[in-house]
N, C-alpha and C positions, 0 to 999 in steps of 0.2 A: 335697254333695248325697247324701243317704241312698240307699243301694243299691236300697231298696223303689222309691224314686220313678224311678229310672234304668230298673228294669225296666218299671214301668208304662208309661213313655212309650216304650220300644222294641219293646213287644210288636206282632208282625206281624197286621194285620187277618185275620180268617176269611174264607177264599175257597171258595166252594161250586163244585167243579169235577164236573159230571155224568159219571156212568158211560157208557163207550162203549156205544152201540146201534147194531148192525148194520142194524136194520129200514129205515132211511130209505135206505141205501145198496143194500140190496137191492132195494127198491122202484123205486130209479133204474135199476138195472140191468134190471130186468124191463121197464120202461117202454121204455129203448133197445132191448131185444130184440124188443119187439113193432113197434116203428118199422122195425128193420131186416128183420124178417120180412114187412112189407107191401111191400117191394120184392123179395123173393124169399129164397133161403137165402144166408147169408152170413157172414164173420168179423171181428169188429171186433179190432182190435190197438191197445192204448191203453199205451204205456210211460210211467213216471216217469222222472226225471232220476236222475243219479249224483252224488256228490259232487265239487265242483271245487276245484282248487288255488288257493290265494289267493296264496302264496308260497312256495317251497321245499317243505317237507312240511306245512305249514298248510293247512287247508282253510275256504274259506267254510262259513257255517253252511247246512245242508242245508235246502231247501225243496222240498216235492213238487210234481209237476206238477198243475195245478188239475183239469184233465179227469180224470185218473187218480184224484185223491183223492175228486172229486165222486161217483164210482161205487164207491170201494171203501173210503174211511176209513183206508187203509193209508199209514202215513207214513215207512216205511223207504225208503232209496234203491235203486237198481237193481233193479226189480220191472215186471212187464208184466202187464196185465189182458188175456185173451182171451175174448171172447164169441161163441159159437157160436149163430146163430139158424136157426130150421128146427123140423123136428118134435120134436127133443128138444133144446131150449135149454138151454145150459150157461154157467157163470160159471167161468172158470178162471185162477188166479194162479199167476204164476211170480215166485219170490223167491230172495232169498240162503239157502243153506242154513245149518241150525245150524253153529256153529264155537265149539268152546270158547276156542281161543287167541285168536280175533278179539274174542270177547266180552268177555274179560279187558281189552283195550285199549279197546273201541269201545262196550261196553254190549250190552244184551240183544237179540237177534235172535229172531223168531218162528220161523223156518224153516216149510216147507210145511205141517206137519201142523198145528201151532197156529195158522198163519194161516188155514188152510181153516176150522177150528172157530170162531175168534174173528170173521172177516170172512164167515162164512156162504158160503164159496164151494162150488161142487159139487164141485171139483177143485183140486189146488195141486201144482206141482213144482218142483224146484231150477231156479234160472235156466238153469244149464248144459244143461237139457234143451231149451230154446226151439227151437234149430235143428232138432233132430230132430222135434219135435211140431209145429211149426207147419205143414211141407208137408203132414202127414197129416191136419191139420184143415182145411186149405184145399182138398183134393182133393174134387172134385165141387161145390164151391160156386160160386153164380153172381157173387159180388162179397166183396171185400175192403174193409172200412172202417177207414180209415187217415187220419192226418193228413199226407197227402203234401205235402212240400216244407217242413215245419216242421225237419227235422233232417237233414242229408245223410247221415248214418253210418245213421240208421234207414231213411231211403229205399234205400239200397244193400242193407241186410239184407232189406227187403221183396222187392226184385228179385230176391235170392239165393232166397228161399222160393218166389217164383213160377216162377223158372227151374227148380227142383228140380222142381216138380209138373209142369211143361210137359214135362220130361225123361221122365215117364212115360206119355205120350199114347199109344204103342204098346200099353201094358196095358191100355188103356180108360180110363184116368183123365183127367177133364178139370178143366182149371186155371180159375180165376176168370176171366171175361173184363172185368170191369169193378173198377176201384178208385174208391170213394165217399169222400167227404170226411166222416168221422165227427163233425167239428166242427159241421156243419150241423145235425144233429138235437140235438146237446148243447148247442148256443149258445141253441136255442129252449127246452129243458128248463130252462137254467140260469136265463133270464130272470126265470121265475115261482119264487119261493122256496116252499119247503114249511115246515110247522111246525117242523121240526129246525132247518134253516137260519135262520129268523127268531128262533128263541130263541138261537142262537149268535151272531146280528147284535146284538140287545140286549144281550147280555153285553158285545160289544166296545164298542157305543155307550156304555154306562154307564160303562166303565173309561175312554174317551176322555173323557166329559164330566168326569169327576174330574179328569183330568190337566190340562184345559185350566183349571179352576178353580183348581188347586193353581198352576199357572204365573202366573196373574193375582195369587194372593196373594203369590208370590215376588218378582215383578218390582217394580223401584224403580229410580231413576237410578243408575247405576254398575255394575251387573251386566251381564255379556256375553250374547251371543246363545248361546253353547254351553252356558252354565250355566242358562239357561231350559230349553234341549234337556235338560239332565240331570234338571230337575225332570219333564218329560214321561215320559223313560224311567224312572224311578223308579216311578212312579203306574201305567205300564203293566204292569211286571213284578210289581209288588205285588199288583196286582189280578188276576193270573193271566193276562195275554196274554202269548204266546210271543215277540213282536217288535213294533215297528213295522210298520204295512202298507206303508209307503214311507219315504223319506227326509225326516225332518222338517223343514219350512220354518219357520224362525224369523228373521224380517227385521224390522230397525228402521229407522225414518227412510226415506231414499231407497231402502234396499234392498227395502222393501216393494212397490216399484214395478217388481221383477225377479220374473216370475211363478213361476219355480222355482228362486228363490235358496235355498240350502241355509244351515243354520245355521253361522255362523263366528263370529270372535271381536271383531265389533263392539260397542262399548259402548252399550248402551240409556241414551239423555240424556233428561232432563227437557224437557218439551216436544215430544217425538216420539211417533210412534205405533209399535206393536209388533205386527205380523201374525204369527199363527201357524196354519201349517196342518199338522195332525197328527192322526194316528189309529192306533190299535193293531190288530193281527191277533190273532184268538182261533180256534183250531182251523181256521185257514186262512181265516176270513172277515174281511173289511176294514171298520173305519169310517173316516169321513172327515170331518173337522171344522175349519172355518177360523174364527177369532176374531180380532178387531182391537181393541187398547184402547191408552188412554194410558200411557206409561211411567210417569208422576207421579200417574197415578191420576184426573185430571181432563181430560175434553175440552176443547180451547180452541173459540173459536166457529166458525171454519171447519172444524175437524176434526169437530166436532158436525153442522154441517150436512152434511158429505158423509156421515158415519156413518149419520144418519137416512134420506138418500137411498138409500142402498144396502140400509138395512133395509126400507124401503118397497118397494124393487125385488123383494126376496127375499119380502115379504109378498104381492105381487103374482104372484110366479111360483108361491107355494105356492097361492094361489087358484085357479089354471088347472092344478093336478095334483089328478086325480081320473081313475075309470074313464070310457072314453070320450073323453077330450081326447086331443090328439095330442102326440107328443113334443115338438115345437117350440113349443107354446103356451105353457109357462112361460118359455121364453126371450124370446120375443117380447113377453109382458108385462112381463119386466124390463126389456128393451130401452125400451119405452115411457116407463117411468118415468124411467130412468137418462137417456135422450136429453132429455126435459124438463126435468129437474134442470141438465144440462150447459147448456141455453139459459138458464135462470134464474139460474145462477151467471155468466154472460156467458163461459162457456168456448167456448161455439159459437154462431154467428149463424144464424138462418133460422127457418123453421117446423119444427114438430115431424115433419110428415110429410116435409119435404124433408131434414131431418137423418137420419130412420131410413132413408129411401129410399137415399141417397146413403152410408150407414153411415159418415158423419162422425162418429158417436158412438165408432167404433173407434178413435180416436186416445186415448180414456180407458178404453175397454173392449173388450178385443180377444180374449175368449175366449167359449166357450159358457157358458151357465148350470147345465149338470149333465152327469152321465154316469151310467151303469149302475154299480151297486156290488154286490159279492158277493164270491166267492172271489179275484177279482181288483179291484183298486182301479178301474180302468177295465175293467169286467167284461165278459163276453161277451154277444154279442146284437147284432143290426142294429137300426140306428134309423129305416130306412126299409123298407117292403115294397112291392114293384111300384114304385118310384119314389116313393112317398108316405110322408110320415113316419107311424110306426106308431101306432096307438091304445094307451093305457095301459089295463093291466087290473090286478085285484087281485092282489097278490103280487109285483110288480115293485118293486124299491129303486132309488132314483135320488137324486143328489145335487142340491141346490138351492143355487147359490153365485154370484150376482152380485157384482160389485165396481167398483172405479173406481181407475185409476192415473195420477195427475196428476204428472209430471215437470217438474222446473224448465225453464222455457223463457222467453225474452225476452217473448212474446206472452201469457204467463198471469200473472195477477194474483198477486204474490209471495204472499199469503196462503195460495194453494193449494199451493204449491210443495212437491215430495216428499210428498204425501200418498197412501199407497196402502191401500186398504181392501177387504177380501174378508169376506163372512160365509157360511158354508156349513154346511149341516144336511143329514141323511140322511132322506129321506122314503120311506116304505112306501106304496104304493097300495092302500086299503083299498076295501070294497064300497061305503061311501058316501062317499068322499072321500081323506083320506090321514092318515097318522101320521107326525109328527116324531120320529124315533127319538132325535135328540140334542138334545131341547128342554132338558133340564137343563143343558147348558152355558151359563153367563151370557151374554145377549146384549143384554139392552136398556141404554140408557145408565144408567139408574137403578140396576139391577143390577150392572153392573160397576163402577160408582164406590163403590157401597155394599161391595161385596166387597173392593175394593182399600182402602178405608179401615180394613176390618178387619184 
């Protein structure tokens, strides 16, 4: 092979990585400060995590706390954001100091001064100043906003700061009388994505769609699940994603009936289906796609029937995804279609109403039809308000993921044994309905079979 040809076929694709923009993070901090001020004067304390040892002196890859990142854009470990609400609202970052010796080993650190400028903070200090500064910032405030109960070590530090302020009571200083859960307003804020978040989520979705198409092109009888996973990971990183958003599910044959199965060494065999539930994470934001397809590139009759049933259930769920519709309506719509299909296939007996009311369909469809999506795969936000399913509003992002899982059993027609199918897409609620962010991942029977023929 000529060198020119080798170079031509190994060039990396161009990847457009947007420059960091602090403006969306500033806007979110200001929005939270306004919500805090409505309840009086207060101080919010939002830490990110530190590095964790994997074994001996090796660490797990660091991933920032989602709440902290949502408000800062800061990706270094061992940092704390403090927001002071009231007459002079302030955003204060505490982070690791500049340290040339550690930067030689671990890479660049912003340090307080560069962090203050880059991330548009009002003030920034070295992390070791936190214990001295916090009691001063809490003194005279009505409340502390904190994720109480999330981390015992941070709970203890908070109690220490509060006790330090209480110790000054004879000098006329008052301590905060209330600890409020800062996750409550943040969860509501995170439910509705801003333009910056949606741009990032579209990037993640596009990369993941390409990864699923790559996996379909690669799959053939004889390959192993972990080899298919390797194709996904390759496309994620080549596209600019920092990591998978979660452990990829690559499940062939009967393994597809295990909901949280992780890619292992099973051989993909002709005549079986392969279920892939995988998505990448870009700048903290997740994508989440599931596709199911035949290892040999062609659906058998029962496989096609089951696949078309799940596809119809997903279409019904998408039709129920729009502003003003309630969270549970897509799930209810999918259940109606699936339950009728199970009756038609002879897998269940009785009327549609009876099968739905008794939840008999749960033998073959045992999970919900979706979840919120964003900085976390199962993202922040309540699904009910005041005991009622909440209404969808523009800017919410959710998954639509019906499925069916028919394990081998004596009372099940053998043609359906070990068929596991899930089809999942990421839906953005828009002003006039919804947008399927992951539509580019091949999904119809015709598109999948055509792609695998190529």
